C-alpha positions as CSV (number, residue, x, y, z in Angstrom):
1,X,-7.8,-6.5,9.2
2,X,-5.7,-8.7,9.2
3,X,-5.5,-12.2,7.2
4,X,-4.0,-13.7,9.8
5,X,-5.9,-17.7,9.2
6,X,-3.5,-17.8,6.4
7,X,-0.1,-16.8,8.3
8,X,2.2,-19.5,8.6
9,X,2.5,-20.1,12.5
10,X,6.2,-17.9,13.8
11,X,5.9,-15.2,10.6
12,X,5.3,-11.5,11.7
13,X,2.3,-10.0,10.2
14,X,2.6,-6.9,7.9
15,X,-0.6,-4.9,6.9
16,X,-0.6,-3.4,3.7
17,X,-3.0,-0.4,2.5
18,X,-2.9,1.2,-0.8
19,X,-4.5,3.5,-3.1
20,X,-3.9,5.1,-6.4
21,X,-6.1,7.3,-9.3
22,X,-5.0,9.6,-11.9
23,X,-7.2,12.2,-13.7
24,X,-8.1,12.1,-16.4
25,X,-7.5,7.9,-17.0
26,X,-5.2,7.7,-18.8
27,X,-3.1,10.8,-17.4
28,X,-1.2,12.3,-14.4
29,X,-1.8,10.7,-10.8
30,X,0.0,9.0,-8.1
31,X,-0.4,6.4,-5.7
32,X,0.2,5.6,-1.8
33,X,0.8,3.0,0.8
34,X,0.9,2.3,4.1
35,X,2.5,-0.7,5.7
36,X,2.4,-1.7,9.3
37,X,4.3,-4.4,11.4
38,X,3.3,-3.9,14.8
39,X,4.2,-0.3,16.1
40,X,6.3,0.6,13.3
41,X,4.7,2.6,10.5
42,X,5.8,3.6,6.9
43,X,4.4,5.7,4.3
44,X,5.3,5.4,0.9
45,X,4.1,7.5,-2.6
46,X,4.8,8.9,-5.6
47,X,3.4,11.0,-8.4
48,X,4.6,9.9,-11.9
49,X,3.8,12.1,-15.1
50,X,1.5,8.9,-16.3
51,X,0.1,6.8,-13.9
52,X,-0.8,4.4,-16.6
């Protein structure tokens, strides 16, 4: 779901989805993000030693 009603006219829309967790908290964990711009999709992730 894009929030286009707040985007200035003429600017591109990028959809961003994120998630992350650690177990136990605080402790080891990770995160990921997906960015979508038209037909282009980029995925990013990391698993740091401590995510706190």
